[in-house]
N, CA, C and O atoms as a GROMACS GRO file, in nm:
protein
  584
    1MET      N    1   0.086  -0.121  -0.002
    1MET     CA    2   0.000  -0.004   0.006
    1MET      C    3   0.087   0.123  -0.004
    1MET      O    4   0.061   0.212  -0.085
    2ILE      N    5   0.192   0.129   0.083
    2ILE     CA    6   0.279   0.245   0.091
    2ILE      C    7   0.350   0.270  -0.049
    2ILE      O    8   0.364   0.384  -0.094
    3LYS      N    9   0.394   0.156  -0.114
    3LYS     CA   10   0.452   0.170  -0.246
    3LYS      C   11   0.363   0.238  -0.341
    3LYS      O   12   0.410   0.319  -0.422
    4LYS      N   13   0.232   0.211  -0.337
    4LYS     CA   14   0.138   0.278  -0.429
    4LYS      C   15   0.120   0.420  -0.398
    4LYS      O   16   0.113   0.499  -0.492
    5ILE      N   17   0.111   0.463  -0.275
    5ILE     CA   18   0.090   0.600  -0.234
    5ILE      C   19   0.216   0.692  -0.264
    5ILE      O   20   0.199   0.806  -0.307
    6CYS      N   21   0.336   0.644  -0.243
    6CYS     CA   22   0.459   0.728  -0.267
    6CYS      C   23   0.467   0.772  -0.413
    6CYS      O   24   0.496   0.889  -0.436
    7PRO      N   25   0.445   0.686  -0.514
    7PRO     CA   26   0.445   0.744  -0.651
    7PRO      C   27   0.341   0.851  -0.673
    7PRO      O   28   0.368   0.946  -0.746
    8MET      N   29   0.223   0.840  -0.616
    8MET     CA   30   0.114   0.930  -0.630
    8MET      C   31   0.153   1.065  -0.568
    8MET      O   32   0.129   1.170  -0.628
    9ILE      N   33   0.212   1.064  -0.450
    9ILE     CA   34   0.259   1.181  -0.383
    9ILE      C   35   0.369   1.251  -0.468
    9ILE      O   36   0.373   1.374  -0.480
   10LEU      N   37   0.454   1.171  -0.523
   10LEU     CA   38   0.561   1.227  -0.609
   10LEU      C   39   0.510   1.292  -0.733
   10LEU      O   40   0.564   1.394  -0.776
   11ILE      N   41   0.402   1.235  -0.792
   11ILE     CA   42   0.340   1.296  -0.916
   11ILE      C   43   0.264   1.420  -0.874
   11ILE      O   44   0.265   1.521  -0.946
   12ALA      N   45   0.197   1.414  -0.761
   12ALA     CA   46   0.121   1.533  -0.718
   12ALA      C   47   0.217   1.649  -0.687
   12ALA      O   48   0.188   1.764  -0.720
   13ALA      N   49   0.328   1.620  -0.625
   13ALA     CA   50   0.427   1.720  -0.583
   13ALA      C   51   0.487   1.779  -0.709
   13ALA      O   52   0.513   1.899  -0.717
   14SER      N   53   0.511   1.690  -0.813
   14SER     CA   54   0.575   1.742  -0.943
   14SER      C   55   0.475   1.838  -1.010
   14SER      O   56   0.514   1.942  -1.064
   15ILE      N   57   0.344   1.802  -1.006
   15ILE     CA   58   0.247   1.889  -1.075
   15ILE      C   59   0.245   2.027  -1.000
   15ILE      O   60   0.245   2.131  -1.065
   16VAL      N   61   0.243   2.027  -0.875
   16VAL     CA   62   0.238   2.150  -0.792
   16VAL      C   63   0.370   2.232  -0.818
   16VAL      O   64   0.361   2.353  -0.841
   17LEU      N   65   0.483   2.173  -0.813
   17LEU     CA   66   0.611   2.234  -0.819
   17LEU      C   67   0.648   2.290  -0.958
   17LEU      O   68   0.700   2.400  -0.973
   18PHE      N   69   0.617   2.208  -1.059
   18PHE     CA   70   0.669   2.242  -1.200
   18PHE      C   71   0.566   2.273  -1.295
   18PHE      O   72   0.591   2.360  -1.378
   19ILE      N   73   0.450   2.214  -1.297
   19ILE     CA   74   0.349   2.245  -1.402
   19ILE      C   75   0.262   2.366  -1.375
   19ILE      O   76   0.241   2.448  -1.465
   20ILE      N   77   0.211   2.378  -1.260
   20ILE     CA   78   0.124   2.483  -1.222
   20ILE      C   79   0.192   2.612  -1.234
   20ILE      O   80   0.130   2.703  -1.289
   21PRO      N   81   0.321   2.638  -1.187
   21PRO     CA   82   0.388   2.767  -1.210
   21PRO      C   83   0.404   2.803  -1.362
   21PRO      O   84   0.404   2.919  -1.401
   22LEU      N   85   0.416   2.695  -1.444
   22LEU     CA   86   0.428   2.729  -1.586
   22LEU      C   87   0.296   2.786  -1.645
   22LEU      O   88   0.298   2.865  -1.739
   23LEU      N   89   0.184   2.745  -1.587
   23LEU     CA   90   0.059   2.789  -1.640
   23LEU      C   91   0.036   2.933  -1.603
   23LEU      O   92  -0.035   3.002  -1.676
   24PHE      N   93   0.092   2.985  -1.492
   24PHE     CA   94   0.071   3.118  -1.448
   24PHE      C   95   0.190   3.207  -1.466
   24PHE      O   96   0.184   3.324  -1.428
   25ALA      N   97   0.297   3.159  -1.522
   25ALA     CA   98   0.423   3.236  -1.532
   25ALA      C   99   0.401   3.343  -1.635
   25ALA      O  100   0.323   3.326  -1.728
   26GLU      N  101   0.475   3.457  -1.616
   26GLU     CA  102   0.477   3.565  -1.705
   26GLU      C  103   0.568   3.525  -1.830
   26GLU      O  104   0.657   3.442  -1.816
   27SER      N  105   0.544   3.583  -1.943
   27SER     CA  106   0.614   3.542  -2.067
   27SER      C  107   0.761   3.571  -2.049
   27SER      O  108   0.799   3.686  -2.033
   28ARG      N  109   0.845   3.468  -2.051
   28ARG     CA  110   0.989   3.486  -2.041
   28ARG      C  111   1.065   3.421  -2.158
   28ARG      O  112   1.183   3.389  -2.146
   29THR      N  113   0.996   3.402  -2.268
   29THR     CA  114   1.055   3.340  -2.380
   29THR      C  115   1.045   3.446  -2.494
   29THR      O  116   0.943   3.513  -2.508
   30LEU      N  117   1.153   3.459  -2.575
   30LEU     CA  118   1.156   3.551  -2.684
   30LEU      C  119   1.172   3.458  -2.805
   30LEU      O  120   1.268   3.382  -2.812
   31GLU      N  121   1.078   3.463  -2.899
   31GLU     CA  122   1.092   3.393  -3.027
   31GLU      C  123   1.150   3.480  -3.133
   31GLU      O  124   1.094   3.584  -3.169
   32VAL      N  125   1.271   3.434  -3.187
   32VAL     CA  126   1.334   3.508  -3.291
   32VAL      C  127   1.323   3.431  -3.426
   32VAL      O  128   1.347   3.311  -3.437
   33THR      N  129   1.287   3.508  -3.523
   33THR     CA  130   1.271   3.453  -3.661
   33THR      C  131   1.386   3.523  -3.742
   33THR      O  132   1.400   3.645  -3.744
   34TYR      N  133   1.462   3.440  -3.805
   34TYR     CA  134   1.579   3.487  -3.884
   34TYR      C  135   1.532   3.502  -4.038
   34TYR      O  136   1.428   3.453  -4.082
   35GLY      N  137   1.622   3.576  -4.110
   35GLY     CA  138   1.596   3.602  -4.249
   35GLY      C  139   1.569   3.478  -4.335
   35GLY      O  140   1.496   3.486  -4.434
   36ASP      N  141   1.626   3.369  -4.299
   36ASP     CA  142   1.607   3.240  -4.379
   36ASP      C  143   1.488   3.162  -4.334
   36ASP      O  144   1.463   3.051  -4.380
   37GLY      N  145   1.412   3.224  -4.240
   37GLY     CA  146   1.282   3.150  -4.191
   37GLY      C  147   1.306   3.063  -4.073
   37GLY      O  148   1.208   3.016  -4.015
   38SER      N  149   1.427   3.037  -4.034
   38SER     CA  150   1.447   2.952  -3.915
   38SER      C  151   1.411   3.038  -3.788
   38SER      O  152   1.410   3.161  -3.791
   39THR      N  153   1.380   2.963  -3.677
   39THR     CA  154   1.343   3.033  -3.548
   39THR      C  155   1.421   2.975  -3.438
   39THR      O  156   1.476   2.865  -3.444
   40GLN      N  157   1.423   3.056  -3.338
   40GLN     CA  158   1.499   3.018  -3.210
   40GLN      C  159   1.422   3.078  -3.091
   40GLN      O  160   1.384   3.196  -3.093
   41SER      N  161   1.400   3.000  -2.991
   41SER     CA  162   1.346   3.053  -2.863
   41SER      C  163   1.459   3.079  -2.760
   41SER      O  164   1.549   2.999  -2.736
   42LEU      N  165   1.446   3.198  -2.704
   42LEU     CA  166   1.544   3.242  -2.603
   42LEU      C  167   1.480   3.266  -2.475
   42LEU      O  168   1.376   3.331  -2.470
   43MET      N  169   1.538   3.216  -2.364
   43MET     CA  170   1.483   3.239  -2.229
   43MET      C  171   1.535   3.370  -2.187
   43MET      O  172   1.651   3.405  -2.208
   44LEU      N  173   1.440   3.446  -2.122
   44LEU     CA  174   1.467   3.587  -2.069
   44LEU      C  175   1.481   3.572  -1.921
   44LEU      O  176   1.419   3.485  -1.859
   45ASN      N  177   1.565   3.662  -1.863
   45ASN     CA  178   1.580   3.668  -1.717
   45ASN      C  179   1.460   3.746  -1.651
   45ASN      O  180   1.427   3.722  -1.535
   46GLN      N  181   1.398   3.838  -1.727
   46GLN     CA  182   1.287   3.920  -1.680
   46GLN      C  183   1.175   3.896  -1.775
   46GLN      O  184   1.194   3.854  -1.889
   47PRO      N  185   1.047   3.927  -1.722
   47PRO     CA  186   0.933   3.909  -1.806
   47PRO      C  187   0.945   3.998  -1.936
   47PRO      O  188   1.002   4.107  -1.930
   48SER      N  189   0.893   3.953  -2.049
   48SER     CA  190   0.904   4.027  -2.176
   48SER      C  191   0.838   4.160  -2.167
   48SER      O  192   0.879   4.252  -2.238
   49GLU      N  193   0.733   4.179  -2.081
   49GLU     CA  194   0.669   4.307  -2.068
   49GLU      C  195   0.766   4.419  -2.016
   49GLU      O  196   0.742   4.538  -2.037
   50ARG      N  197   0.871   4.378  -1.950
   50ARG     CA  198   0.966   4.473  -1.896
   50ARG      C  199   1.072   4.520  -1.999
   50ARG      O  200   1.152   4.607  -1.966
   51ILE      N  201   1.074   4.464  -2.120
   51ILE     CA  202   1.178   4.498  -2.217
   51ILE      C  203   1.148   4.640  -2.274
   51ILE      O  204   1.036   4.666  -2.320
   52ARG      N  205   1.242   4.724  -2.271
   52ARG     CA  206   1.227   4.857  -2.326
   52ARG      C  207   1.304   4.885  -2.450
   52ARG      O  208   1.266   4.970  -2.530
   53ARG      N  209   1.417   4.811  -2.467
   53ARG     CA  210   1.509   4.833  -2.581
   53ARG      C  211   1.584   4.699  -2.600
   53ARG      O  212   1.626   4.634  -2.504
   54MET      N  213   1.598   4.661  -2.731
   54MET     CA  214   1.676   4.544  -2.761
   54MET      C  215   1.794   4.591  -2.858
   54MET      O  216   1.775   4.678  -2.944
   55GLU      N  217   1.910   4.533  -2.840
   55GLU     CA  218   2.020   4.561  -2.922
   55GLU      C  219   2.064   4.434  -2.993
   55GLU      O  220   2.060   4.327  -2.933
   56PHE      N  221   2.105   4.443  -3.115
   56PHE     CA  222   2.154   4.322  -3.184
   56PHE      C  223   2.303   4.346  -3.210
   56PHE      O  224   2.345   4.445  -3.271
   57LYS      N  225   2.377   4.254  -3.162
   57LYS     CA  226   2.524   4.262  -3.174
   57LYS      C  227   2.563   4.159  -3.271
   57LYS      O  228   2.513   4.047  -3.265
   58ASP      N  229   2.659   4.194  -3.369
   58ASP     CA  230   2.686   4.100  -3.475
   58ASP      C  231   2.832   4.048  -3.473
   58ASP      O  232   2.878   3.987  -3.570
   59GLY      N  233   2.900   4.073  -3.364
   59GLY     CA  234   3.033   4.017  -3.353
   59GLY      C  235   3.145   4.094  -3.426
   59GLY      O  236   3.254   4.041  -3.450
   60MET      N  237   3.117   4.221  -3.460
   60MET     CA  238   3.218   4.308  -3.522
   60MET      C  239   3.332   4.318  -3.422
   60MET      O  240   3.312   4.308  -3.301
   61ASN      N  241   3.454   4.338  -3.475
   61ASN     CA  242   3.564   4.360  -3.379
   61ASN      C  243   3.568   4.499  -3.324
   61ASN      O  244   3.506   4.590  -3.379
   62GLN      N  245   3.639   4.518  -3.217
   62GLN     CA  246   3.639   4.652  -3.148
   62GLN      C  247   3.681   4.761  -3.248
   62GLN      O  248   3.619   4.867  -3.247
   63ARG      N  249   3.777   4.744  -3.329
   63ARG     CA  250   3.824   4.851  -3.417
   63ARG      C  251   3.708   4.899  -3.505
   63ARG      O  252   3.686   5.020  -3.519
   64GLN      N  253   3.634   4.804  -3.565
   64GLN     CA  254   3.520   4.845  -3.643
   64GLN      C  255   3.419   4.920  -3.560
   64GLN      O  256   3.369   5.024  -3.602
   65GLN      N  257   3.386   4.867  -3.442
   65GLN     CA  258   3.285   4.929  -3.361
   65GLN      C  259   3.326   5.072  -3.315
   65GLN      O  260   3.239   5.157  -3.298
   66SER      N  261   3.452   5.098  -3.296
   66SER     CA  262   3.497   5.231  -3.256
   66SER      C  263   3.467   5.336  -3.364
   66SER      O  264   3.470   5.455  -3.336
   67ASN      N  265   3.439   5.295  -3.479
   67ASN     CA  266   3.415   5.388  -3.593
   67ASN      C  267   3.260   5.403  -3.625
   67ASN      O  268   3.222   5.464  -3.725
   68THR      N  269   3.176   5.346  -3.539
   68THR     CA  270   3.033   5.353  -3.566
   68THR      C  271   2.966   5.419  -3.454
   68THR      O  272   3.006   5.405  -3.339
   69ILE      N  273   2.859   5.496  -3.488
   69ILE     CA  274   2.778   5.576  -3.400
   69ILE      C  275   2.680   5.479  -3.316
   69ILE      O  276   2.620   5.385  -3.368
   70LYS      N  277   2.675   5.512  -3.192
   70LYS     CA  278   2.576   5.444  -3.103
   70LYS      C  279   2.500   5.556  -3.038
   70LYS      O  280   2.558   5.631  -2.959
   71ILE      N  281   2.370   5.570  -3.071
   71ILE     CA  282   2.292   5.679  -3.010
   71ILE      C  283   2.245   5.634  -2.873
   71ILE      O  284   2.190   5.525  -2.855
   72ILE      N  285   2.270   5.723  -2.774
   72ILE     CA  286   2.223   5.702  -2.640
   72ILE      C  287   2.093   5.769  -2.605
   72ILE      O  288   2.006   5.710  -2.540
   73GLU      N  289   2.079   5.897  -2.650
   73GLU     CA  290   1.965   5.968  -2.619
   73GLU      C  291   1.956   6.095  -2.709
   73GLU      O  292   2.060   6.155  -2.737
   74ALA      N  293   1.842   6.134  -2.752
   74ALA     CA  294   1.821   6.253  -2.830
   74ALA      C  295   1.691   6.329  -2.786
   74ALA      O  296   1.579   6.279  -2.794
   75LYS      N  297   1.714   6.450  -2.742
   75LYS     CA  298   1.602   6.537  -2.693
   75LYS      C  299   1.584   6.657  -2.774
   75LYS      O  300   1.681   6.726  -2.804
   76TYR      N  301   1.457   6.686  -2.813
   76TYR     CA  302   1.428   6.802  -2.900
   76TYR      C  303   1.339   6.887  -2.833
   76TYR      O  304   1.232   6.840  -2.793
   77GLY      N  305   1.370   7.015  -2.815
   77GLY     CA  306   1.279   7.116  -2.746
   77GLY      C  307   1.359   7.239  -2.696
   77GLY      O  308   1.457   7.281  -2.757
   78LYS      N  309   1.313   7.291  -2.587
   78LYS     CA  310   1.372   7.416  -2.530
   78LYS      C  311   1.321   7.426  -2.384
   78LYS      O  312   1.210   7.385  -2.349
   79ASN      N  313   1.412   7.483  -2.304
   79ASN     CA  314   1.369   7.514  -2.163
   79ASN      C  315   1.300   7.398  -2.089
   79ASN      O  316   1.195   7.416  -2.028
   80ASN      N  317   1.361   7.281  -2.096
   80ASN     CA  318   1.307   7.163  -2.023
   80ASN      C  319   1.168   7.118  -2.074
   80ASN      O  320   1.101   7.040  -2.007
   81ARG      N  321   1.126   7.166  -2.188
   81ARG     CA  322   1.000   7.116  -2.251
   81ARG      C  323   1.054   7.056  -2.380
   81ARG      O  324   1.086   7.126  -2.476
   82ASN      N  325   1.062   6.920  -2.378
   82ASN     CA  326   1.111   6.852  -2.493
   82ASN      C  327   1.043   6.716  -2.521
   82ASN      O  328   0.971   6.663  -2.436
   83CYS      N  329   1.067   6.664  -2.636
   83CYS     CA  330   1.018   6.533  -2.670
   83CYS      C  331   1.135   6.439  -2.692
   83CYS      O  332   1.249   6.484  -2.704
   84ASP      N  333   1.108   6.309  -2.696
   84ASP     CA  334   1.216   6.215  -2.708
   84ASP      C  335   1.236   6.176  -2.859
   84ASP      O  336   1.157   6.102  -2.917
   85ALA      N  337   1.342   6.226  -2.915
   85ALA     CA  338   1.372   6.209  -3.058
   85ALA      C  339   1.472   6.092  -3.078
   85ALA      O  340   1.531   6.076  -3.185
   86THR      N  341   1.488   6.014  -2.973
   86THR     CA  342   1.594   5.907  -2.980
   86THR      C  343   1.565   5.802  -3.090
   86THR      O  344   1.657   5.758  -3.158
   87GLY      N  345   1.436   5.762  -3.107
   87GLY     CA  346   1.401   5.668  -3.214
   87GLY      C  347   1.435   5.719  -3.346
   87GLY      O  348   1.493   5.649  -3.429
   88PHE      N  349   1.397   5.846  -3.369
   88PHE     CA  350   1.428   5.907  -3.501
   88PHE      C  351   1.575   5.903  -3.526
   88PHE      O  352   1.617   5.854  -3.631
   89VAL      N  353   1.656   5.951  -3.436
   89VAL     CA  354   1.793   5.970  -3.455
   89VAL      C  355   1.864   5.830  -3.474
   89VAL      O  356   1.955   5.816  -3.556
   90ILE      N  357   1.820   5.731  -3.396
   90ILE     CA  358   1.869   5.598  -3.416
   90ILE      C  359   1.845   5.549  -3.555
   90ILE      O  360   1.933   5.490  -3.617
   91SER      N  361   1.721   5.574  -3.609
   91SER     CA  362   1.698   5.530  -3.750
   91SER      C  363   1.787   5.601  -3.848
   91SER      O  364   1.818   5.544  -3.953
   92GLN      N  365   1.829   5.717  -3.820
   92GLN     CA  366   1.909   5.794  -3.918
   92GLN      C  367   2.064   5.765  -3.894
   92GLN      O  368   2.140   5.774  -3.990
   93CYS      N  369   2.107   5.733  -3.779
   93CYS     CA  370   2.252   5.735  -3.753
   93CYS      C  371   2.313   5.607  -3.691
   93CYS      O  372   2.430   5.578  -3.716
   94ASP      N  373   2.237   5.531  -3.611
   94ASP     CA  374   2.292   5.416  -3.541
   94ASP      C  375   2.364   5.315  -3.627
   94ASP      O  376   2.306   5.264  -3.724
   95GLY      N  377   2.488   5.285  -3.596
   95GLY     CA  378   2.565   5.188  -3.670
   95GLY      C  379   2.643   5.247  -3.792
   95GLY      O  380   2.718   5.175  -3.858
   96LYS      N  381   2.626   5.365  -3.819
   96LYS     CA  382   2.692   5.433  -3.932
   96LYS      C  383   2.819   5.508  -3.886
   96LYS      O  384   2.835   5.537  -3.767
   97MET      N  385   2.905   5.536  -3.977
   97MET     CA  386   3.033   5.610  -3.933
   97MET      C  387   3.005   5.755  -3.933
   97MET      O  388   3.073   5.828  -3.861
   98LYS      N  389   2.912   5.805  -4.008
   98LYS     CA  390   2.867   5.949  -4.004
   98LYS      C  391   2.725   5.955  -4.055
   98LYS      O  392   2.675   5.871  -4.129
   99CYS      N  393   2.665   6.065  -4.008
   99CYS     CA  394   2.528   6.090  -4.056
   99CYS      C  395   2.489   6.238  -4.045
   99CYS      O  396   2.551   6.317  -3.974
  100GLN      N  397   2.383   6.270  -4.117
  100GLN     CA  398   2.328   6.410  -4.096
  100GLN      C  399   2.179   6.403  -4.126
  100GLN      O  400   2.132   6.320  -4.203
  101PHE      N  401   2.109   6.495  -4.063
  101PHE     CA  402   1.967   6.509  -4.079
  101PHE      C  403   1.915   6.649  -4.040
  101PHE      O  404   1.980   6.716  -3.960
  102THR      N  405   1.812   6.690  -4.087
  102THR     CA  406   1.748   6.822  -4.061
  102THR      C  407   1.658   6.810  -3.933
  102THR      O  408   1.577   6.719  -3.918
  103THR      N  409   1.677   6.902  -3.851
  103THR     CA  410   1.602   6.898  -3.722
  103THR      C  411   1.468   6.965  -3.745
  103THR      O  412   1.463   7.084  -3.778
  104THR      N  413   1.359   6.894  -3.727
  104THR     CA  414   1.224   6.947  -3.750
  104THR      C  415   1.128   6.885  -3.649
  104THR      O  416   1.165   6.794  -3.576
  105ASN      N  417   1.004   6.936  -3.646
  105ASN     CA  418   0.904   6.887  -3.554
  105ASN      C  419   0.861   6.745  -3.598
  105ASN      O  420   0.797   6.675  -3.519
  106ALA      N  421   0.893   6.703  -3.717
  106ALA     CA  422   0.859   6.567  -3.762
  106ALA      C  423   0.936   6.459  -3.689
  106ALA      O  424   0.900   6.342  -3.696
  107MET      N  425   1.043   6.497  -3.619
  107MET     CA  426   1.114   6.390  -3.546
  107MET      C  427   1.039   6.330  -3.431
  107MET      O  428   1.046   6.209  -3.409
  108CYS      N  429   0.966   6.412  -3.355
  108CYS     CA  430   0.889   6.358  -3.240
  108CYS      C  431   0.772   6.450  -3.197
  108CYS      O  432   0.716   6.432  -3.089
  109GLY      N  433   0.736   6.547  -3.282
  109GLY     CA  434   0.632   6.644  -3.249
  109GLY      C  435   0.681   6.778  -3.211
  109GLY      O  436   0.801   6.804  -3.216
  110ASP      N  437   0.590   6.865  -3.171
  110ASP     CA  438   0.637   7.007  -3.135
  110ASP      C  439   0.602   7.029  -2.988
  110ASP      O  440   0.488   7.053  -2.948
  111PRO      N  441   0.719   7.018  -2.906
  111PRO     CA  442   0.701   7.017  -2.762
  111PRO      C  443   0.672   7.161  -2.707
  111PRO      O  444   0.624   7.175  -2.594
  112LEU      N  445   0.699   7.262  -2.782
  112LEU     CA  446   0.684   7.399  -2.740
  112LEU      C  447   0.652   7.485  -2.866
  112LEU      O  448   0.738   7.544  -2.930
  113TYR      N  449   0.519   7.487  -2.894
  113TYR     CA  450   0.466   7.556  -3.014
  113TYR      C  451   0.507   7.702  -3.011
  113TYR      O  452   0.500   7.768  -2.907
  114GLY      N  453   0.549   7.752  -3.126
  114GLY     CA  454   0.581   7.890  -3.148
  114GLY      C  455   0.721   7.932  -3.105
  114GLY      O  456   0.760   8.048  -3.122
  115THR      N  457   0.800   7.837  -3.046
  115THR     CA  458   0.928   7.865  -2.996
  115THR      C  459   1.032   7.794  -3.076
  115THR      O  460   1.011   7.677  -3.109
  116LYS      N  461   1.141   7.852  -3.110
  116LYS     CA  462   1.256   7.789  -3.178
  116LYS      C  463   1.321   7.689  -3.086
  116LYS      O  464   1.358   7.721  -2.974
  117LYS      N  465   1.334   7.571  -3.135
  117LYS     CA  466   1.384   7.456  -3.053
  117LYS      C  467   1.519   7.411  -3.097
  117LYS      O  468   1.574   7.463  -3.194
  118GLU      N  469   1.574   7.315  -3.026
  118GLU     CA  470   1.704   7.266  -3.059
  118GLU      C  471   1.704   7.107  -3.028
  118GLU      O  472   1.622   7.054  -2.953
  119ILE      N  473   1.798   7.043  -3.092
  119ILE     CA  474   1.807   6.895  -3.058
  119ILE      C  475   1.949   6.880  -2.996
  119ILE      O  476   2.047   6.936  -3.045
  120ILE      N  477   1.955   6.802  -2.889
  120ILE     CA  478   2.079   6.766  -2.827
  120ILE      C  479   2.083   6.610  -2.832
  120ILE      O  480   1.995   6.542  -2.779
  121VAL      N  481   2.188   6.556  -2.896
  121VAL     CA  482   2.206   6.419  -2.920
  121VAL      C  483   2.332   6.371  -2.832
  121VAL      O  484   2.441   6.428  -2.838
  122LYS      N  485   2.306   6.266  -2.753
  122LYS     CA  486   2.418   6.204  -2.678
  122LYS      C  487   2.448   6.072  -2.752
  122LYS      O  488   2.358   5.992  -2.778
  123TYR      N  489   2.577   6.052  -2.784
  123TYR     CA  490   2.615   5.927  -2.855
  123TYR      C  491   2.757   5.889  -2.823
  123TYR      O  492   2.832   5.968  -2.766
  124THR      N  493   2.793   5.768  -2.859
  124THR     CA  494   2.939   5.722  -2.844
  124THR      C  495   2.988   5.674  -2.980
  124THR      O  496   2.911   5.651  -3.073
  125CYS      N  497   3.110   5.660  -2.985
  125CYS     CA  498   3.178   5.595  -3.100
  125CYS      C  499   3.251   5.476  -3.044
  125CYS      O  500   3.360   5.484  -2.988
  126GLY      N  501   3.181   5.360  -3.063
  126GLY     CA  502   3.232   5.236  -3.004
  126GLY      C  503   3.241   5.240  -2.850
  126GLY      O  504   3.140   5.269  -2.785
  127TYR      N  505   3.353   5.213  -2.793
  127TYR     CA  506   3.365   5.213  -2.649
  127TYR      C  507   3.424   5.346  -2.592
  127TYR      O  508   3.460   5.353  -2.475
  128ALA      N  509   3.434   5.451  -2.679
  128ALA     CA  510   3.484   5.578  -2.635
  128ALA      C  511   3.374   5.651  -2.550
  128ALA      O  512   3.256   5.618  -2.547
  129SER      N  513   3.432   5.753  -2.481
  129SER     CA  514   3.342   5.833  -2.390
  129SER      C  515   3.226   5.903  -2.467
  129SER      O  516   3.232   5.917  -2.589
  130GLU      N  517   3.131   5.942  -2.400
  130GLU     CA  518   3.009   6.011  -2.465
  130GLU      C  519   3.045   6.136  -2.536
  130GLU      O  520   3.132   6.213  -2.495
  131ARG      N  521   2.975   6.153  -2.646
  131ARG     CA  522   2.988   6.278  -2.725
  131ARG      C  523   2.855   6.340  -2.738
  131ARG      O  524   2.753   6.274  -2.719
  132TYR      N  525   2.851   6.470  -2.773
  132TYR     CA  526   2.725   6.535  -2.789
  132TYR      C  527   2.719   6.615  -2.922
  132TYR      O  528   2.819   6.672  -2.964
  133GLY      N  529   2.605   6.617  -2.984
  133GLY     CA  530   2.580   6.702  -3.101
  133GLY      C  531   2.457   6.788  -3.068
  133GLY      O  532   2.366   6.746  -2.997
  134LYS      N  533   2.460   6.906  -3.120
  134LYS     CA  534   2.352   7.006  -3.102
  134LYS      C  535   2.329   7.086  -3.221
  134LYS      O  536   2.424   7.128  -3.287
  135ALA      N  537   2.199   7.110  -3.254
  135ALA     CA  538   2.161   7.193  -3.362
  135ALA      C  539   2.027   7.258  -3.339
  135ALA      O  540   1.940   7.204  -3.271
  136ASP      N  541   2.013   7.378  -3.398
  136ASP     CA  542   1.883   7.446  -3.386
  136ASP      C  543   1.777   7.386  -3.479
  136ASP      O  544   1.809   7.314  -3.574
  137GLU      N  545   1.647   7.418  -3.451
  137GLU     CA  546   1.540   7.370  -3.537
  137GLU      C  547   1.560   7.425  -3.678
  137GLU      O  548   1.609   7.535  -3.702
  138ASN      N  549   1.517   7.338  -3.770
  138ASN     CA  550   1.540   7.359  -3.917
  138ASN      C  551   1.680   7.377  -3.972
  138ASN      O  552   1.700   7.437  -4.078
  139SER      N  553   1.777   7.322  -3.895
  139SER     CA  554   1.907   7.321  -3.940
  139SER      C  555   1.958   7.177  -3.947
  139SER      O  556   1.891   7.084  -3.902
  140THR      N  557   2.078   7.160  -4.004
  140THR     CA  558   2.129   7.020  -4.023
  140THR      C  559   2.221   6.991  -3.909
  140THR      O  560   2.302   7.076  -3.872
  141LEU      N  561   2.209   6.868  -3.850
  141LEU     CA  562   2.296   6.822  -3.751
  141LEU      C  563   2.382   6.718  -3.814
  141LEU      O  564   2.330   6.625  -3.875
  142SER      N  565   2.518   6.727  -3.803
  142SER     CA  566   2.613   6.618  -3.852
  142SER      C  567   2.671   6.554  -3.733
  142SER      O  568   2.711   6.622  -3.639
  143ILE      N  569   2.676   6.424  -3.734
  143ILE     CA  570   2.744   6.343  -3.632
  143ILE      C  571   2.836   6.253  -3.710
  143ILE      O  572   2.804   6.206  -3.819
  144SER      N  573   2.957   6.230  -3.646
  144SER     CA  574   3.058   6.152  -3.709
  144SER      C  575   3.146   6.082  -3.605
  144SER      O  576   3.173   6.135  -3.497
  145CYS      N  577   3.190   5.963  -3.641
  145CYS     CA  578   3.282   5.890  -3.561
  145CYS      C  579   3.412   5.868  -3.646
  145CYS      O  580   3.496   5.787  -3.605
  146GLU      N  581   3.432   5.934  -3.754
  146GLU     CA  582   3.556   5.928  -3.834
  146GLU      C  583   3.671   5.997  -3.776
  146GLU      O  584   3.779   5.998  -3.835
   0.00000   0.00000   0.00000
């Protein structure tokens, strides 16, 4: 009789300890689909809802990386009234050796209507210290790691 009960207790404990938490767990798996159609599942340390930014590293050597722009932050506005232009600037400059773009309200909206604004971009060139680029509204900002 004891031999029959022990396996049942072991099965019940396994269900409680391993299967039930999986049913109520937050999403911790990232499904990656590659250009060739193949997929890969990656386990995350934090729930996927907490992800704010993902970076893709391709194994370039440090010398190559030191010549490419990595945008950290871009703010557009004046007098502490600004909008986040980081996404726009990343799309224009990240991973390039140099870039330029015209600063307009199209980057992230008009945070201070009727006032001339400016953009301040914080970036790095590889592992070097932070650099800054600044330009007034409707002018061209050039950033370079050359």
